[in-house]
N, C-alpha and C positions, 0 to 999 in steps of 0.2 A: 821605563823602557817599554812596558806593555802598552801604555797609552800612546806612545809614539808609533808603535807598530799598528795599533788600531787606527790611528789617524792616517797613516800611510795607506793602509788597506781601504779605508773609507774614501780617500782621495782618488785612488785607482778606480773604485766603484763609481765615483762621480764622473771621472773622465770617460769611462766606458758608457755611462748613461748619456752623457752629452754627445759622444761620438755617434751612438745609435740614434739619438733624437735628431742629430744633424743629417744623418743619412736618410732618416724618415722624412725630414723636412724637404730635402731635395729630391725625394722620390726614387732613390737608388738603393733602397734597403735590400733589394734582391741579391746584392753582391755578398750578403752574409749567409748564403746557402751553399753548402758543400755536399755533393752527392745526395741531395734531397734532405739534408739535415739543416734545420734552421738554427744558425749559430746565435741569433739574437736571443733565442730561448735559453741557450746555454750560458752566454755571458751576462744576460740580464733576465733572470727567471721571473721577476715581478713585472716584466713588460706585458704579460698577459692582461694585466689590469687595464692597460691602455686601450685594448680593443673592445673591452666589455663595459668600460665605465663612462665613455663620453656620451652625455645627453645634452648638456648645456656647456657653454664656455667656462663659467666659473667652476662648475663641477669637474670638467675635464682638466683644467689647470690644477685643481686640488688633487685629483687622482694622479696626475703626472708627478707632482711634487712628492706625494706619498710613495709612489712607485720608485722614484729616484732615492728617497730616504731609505726604503727597504733594501734597495740594491747596495747602498753604501754600508748599511748594517751587515748585510751578508758578506761583503768583501772584507770589512773590518773584523768580523768574527772568524772568517777563514784565515786572515793574516795572523790573528792571535793563536789559533789552533795550529797553524803551520809553524810558527815560531816555537810554540811549546813542544811540538813533536820533534822538531830539529834539536832543541835543547835536550830533550829526554834521550834522543838517539845518540847525541854526543856524549852524554853521561854514560850510557850503556856501552858505547864504543870504547871509551877510556877505561872502563872497569874490566874489560875482557883481556 
């Protein structure tokens, strides 16, 4: 069950990464700003690597792949932590 939750979380991380990269490709990434808060940094924290890592094309592609992998790991870990927290809260709720 935990593996399934991690895979679902990682899949969501991959979808978020692809959506942000698509917006970046079309040059409309500015729509991810709300009241001066850059939502790209919130939904994809490792995207900071994209702005500092590009020197050559192979290096940039590798940096982007690593950044996407880190984002999938973050979302997978958050999904496991959320599932564990909900399970523990359910146990505590039933015991009261």
